Phi, psi and omega in degrees: 000330178298319179295323180297313184293316182298315183296328179283314184297322184295328188259340184300317181300330181292331187265353190273079172217161190255160176234034179302136178059023181291145177238140182225151174283132181213145185208141176227134177239096179053049181262143176297149183297327179297316178292323179297318178300321180297319178295316180298320178301318181291316186288316186258000179057055177230175178225133177262142173234126185200164171271136183304324184295334183293323185250008183300137176059027179251130176241166183217143172244136182214123179289153182290122183200151179275118186226150168278171181298315181295321177296319180296314181297321178296322179293317180294321176302315181295327184275335186246342184080006177274166175234150183237134177243117183274125181243125177053037174057019185214319184259135186239120176271127180261122181237154167287154181306129176070006176255149176245128180236128179261121180249124180275152173050059181295335185263021182290324180265132176248340175220116178263157180049059188298299171265319180203177178302138180099356175238125181226154175253130185265165178295334178277013175077001177275163174251136176247131179239128176251096185302330184287333179248012185294131175289180185287141175237136186300135178088354183239131172274335178229156186283074176305126187300310185280327177295325179297321180296327184293344177277349179285149180301140177088001179243124179226155177235090184298329180265008172061044175238163179291326187264338187269055182256151179250136179249113179051044175081356178286165180283163182297324183281000178267008176259120181271125178254126182232131177238113182049042178083003183257127175291130180244142185242338175268126193250354184195135170287158179051047179056046172093357184285336182227138176298137179278004183253116184297116183293334181285343177261356183264122180278316184210148177232130175248123179245125183236121178244001178196158174053039185291151177297145182294351174293340181262115174237202169080332181232154189267348188245284187225170178232130172239104182253119182249136179229148174265177185294132177258352180275155176259112184290150178277335182232161175289130176235139183214154175221149177214130183201170176208159173221196184287358183239317190213169172235151181210162177219147179217139182215143173234126186229124171281124180267311173238123187306125178061012181237309189223129178220155180230144174224145183211150176219153178216131178223135183213143171288156177239028185294336178289338178264320183206132178252108183284171176297324178299313179298318180301321180292321177293318180295323177302319180289315184297315187265011179300138178068024173234166177297333181297332181304327182255013182286145180218063181240114184294345181270002181294146183238128178214092191218168177212161181209140170214148178206157175214157182219138180216138174247129174247129181230125178255104183294313176201192185295339185250351185228133176219150181226157174215154172227126186227147173216150179219143179224133179232129186222124176237136182230136175224129175214095185239135176238131177241125180254135175245101187294330183290336180244359183058031177255152172224146181234125184240118174260122178237125181218138175227125178235121181229138174223113181242137181225149179226138181220146175231143179213147178223126177240135179222146177250098185294320173205189186294343185238355182236122179232153180222141175230127180236137182213160176217152181211162172216129180236131183238115181241131180223128173239125177232124182225136175229132173244105189253128177249132180231148176232127181053037177083001181247130180291131180245338178203156179212109175267125184242146178223130182229141176214123184230135176229128168244113184235120181222155180193163176220144182210158174216145184220134177246137176235121181248119175271110180285310174202190183298338186247000184221126179225136177240135178237132177231142181206163177223139178226137174236124186228140174238124176241126179237110187234135178218148172216158179206143171243123181236149177224129182240117171244275170267319177233152178276134174222154184270124177276319181194144178202159177198146174218123184222140175237133177226127175255136182232143173241127182232131171245138179215156177215151180216137179240122178253124179238131182231124178216102183303333181279335181249276180196166171256136184227136173232118181236129181225159177218132178239128178241127185232135175248121178263107192300298185296334180270352181050050184228146177238135178229137177250135185231093175283148177226139180220135176219127180235137180232133182218128173275101183288312178225181182301325185250001186235129180236142181249137175231131177229136181216158174206146181201154172235133181226158177226151185220130181249349179242134182208170180260147176235153172284140179297148181278342177244121183274122177272169179293326184295310176053042178254286176274071184260021177237130183238149179278142172209162183261155172294144178237003178085353180248259179287347174237084180280175177287128179284138180238135181233137174232135181216135171234146179210154177209140181192180181221160178234130180237130178225135175190131171053045178084354177267143174225131175230122181235117181235132181220129175255145180213155174224128185225141174235145177233126179244152178067027172284153183237150177206149173291136173296151187284112184300329181286346174270327180205089184301335179277353186249035180285082180222164180279137179239144181266138182209195181219162180220140176232138189223132171234136183206167176226130174249131182226136179223129180230130182222146173219130177245137181199133171048046179086351179266146176231111181240142179206156176225132174239144180223138177229127172252133183216124176241110187235128179232148181233155176215133181231150175294139176069014177232138173054037182057028179059030175259155179292143173221164183297130179296144184297329183270006186290118172247107190293310183236137175217127182231136171229128178238132185220149171221134180227160180219138178231129176227105183057244183262008180255135179225146176214145181211147180223138180216143176242129180246139175218137176206154178290152182288158178289150174285154176210164178269123187282139174251141179238150180289140176219175183297328181259018181113206183281143176230159183234096186236003188253017177090169184272128174054043180267352178244159178234147174291162177300157178300149183253137172203151178200160180240129182240153183220144175214151175207138178223158178213128176258146178202162175252149179283332174203165184297322185264351184282143175277349181283123179237165182216162177215133176239151181210155179215137180218158174223127170262139178058066185304315183267017170054046179289131176271107182254125173279113186251350181201141172229116183235169181233131183249143177087023183257023183272345177208170184288340186273347182269141176278132183281132182240136178275128179244110177260134178240142187241165183286171175292143180270199178303115187226100175276159177209150178233160181212144174216131181225148174243139179233139171203000000 
């Protein structure tokens, strides 16, 4: 806490100055009003609130001139016929002439266009992402939901996948993924290389890395909540597109005007028909260091499919309902033949995650609202590694993982007055998780298995207090009873927001979280070694409930198009489990209970000028772990610890054309060094005492929107991207195979980053 206080106190005096009556040069040349508002927000440090329909299809021209905010607004009013209402000298309500529009919670957003248009930081410390209006991000032709999050400070992906990201030093399985209220467990197509959530079907994404609302439990690190459209469209809307990996379609159809609407999406790989250069580059990375890497069988199958369907029904002005479903399906069937030994190896894998959700929202009166929902999530992983000799099967290693997760919840929100809001809720969740490892040679025998059911009851409450003269405060408490574990956990949450000066805002947060479901490394290493992590539940013994505590403090500074966001945090994790390292003690391959402590700093700096958007993010993270019966129970560097990570980006937008470039650099992951000895490799230099080489790469993206004719509703978008422009070979992982017993020879497995990977995209909208 001393480091947190010192870093804030030292810099605040430098930032404390005013821009009263400030005048700035500003100019627009046939710019859409929406884009013009974004520029004005950055330059004058204000926020606009408006209905999209008011400014739709409106452009503005403005000669370059030095103007104050009031002078600028009068000029825009004269040119557009709109009217502006200034609230608390900062928030501007945009109205049509002679119309009055009431906008609630004008101060909800504190930073707009955080990385790019469509990403904002809220007063509750969460990030909101709107994939449909998301500006260009380097390396992406389309707004991949999980890849977009990885560009935010404090989020890194050491294994370079969409799903394998770490938030503030937490483990990958400590990130909770929610789709329309449904818990999701499968995180990536093509073994994590692509997000399984269609961005074109996603209306909004909320990312929370600190100070989360007490309605969110179950995970120790972060929350990624994705929602689809809840509005009923007046007209049919559709999209159709493809890129170097997959094709997809999305449609929204009103069935009964203002009453009933349906939306659906479908996305599928087309690798069985054609394997593009983009796919080949992803496959090279995924299958590196496996027999599949050298496979040459034209009948091999490596494909994915996802789709979702949603019904929105508005019963009346106060009641609305929805029914939503999502399905994710991944298939792998690869055979490798070795002619010199007459052996064949067949990897068969099926991963499916299907979810169903129901929701009802009602407005009992102007100040009391209620939302009730229920969900069911079904996750199944089935894997077989089959070995054959001379056409006869000789062994079959099987791996199974099944999750049935269901729950029901209800939440009431009471607005006491403009400055006080109370939220109360209840959740009941049942998790049924099982896994098994089987091996069949002559007879089938069980290598390892487990089946656990845990029922939880959670009560939570949250109090929001808002006082512009003092501070804004949000205090919550979550109490959970784990039935089968006979355990009770209390989770207080605190978030404080204070406008210190006109341009400086302070945020302080603290929270306690608990987690009962986590991933483990398989105890038997297969040749494939891809999906080698399985979900399991806490049982109160060798798998206790994980506990997380986090405090953070930071400030946000905005002025004249500049944005600086700095946040310090300290986090501890207790009761984490890990397999003891077999290469240190092959007889001791058992789970050990330990703890982790993390200190870090997240920094974000942005400047926008003349159509350019430039930003730099930096994350410092120091993470140490300690386990019973390992390393003399002394702390050692966590395996996932990336001390420094920097991303620098510059983008440019001109009308419907966008281009962006970004360079990423981060320190290499730590690893345990192996040394040559007479009997093979030995491990005598301690755990995680060495680091891989530093990682860096350069990414590029460009998109262009256009209409086929002036009067046509048909629009299109084309895009081109390159990952790793200079084809840097980055060593991202060093693992050891064959260390489960004394009789196996230990083999070093090095894995490298993705190489030069171009991608193209084309979409139609109508």
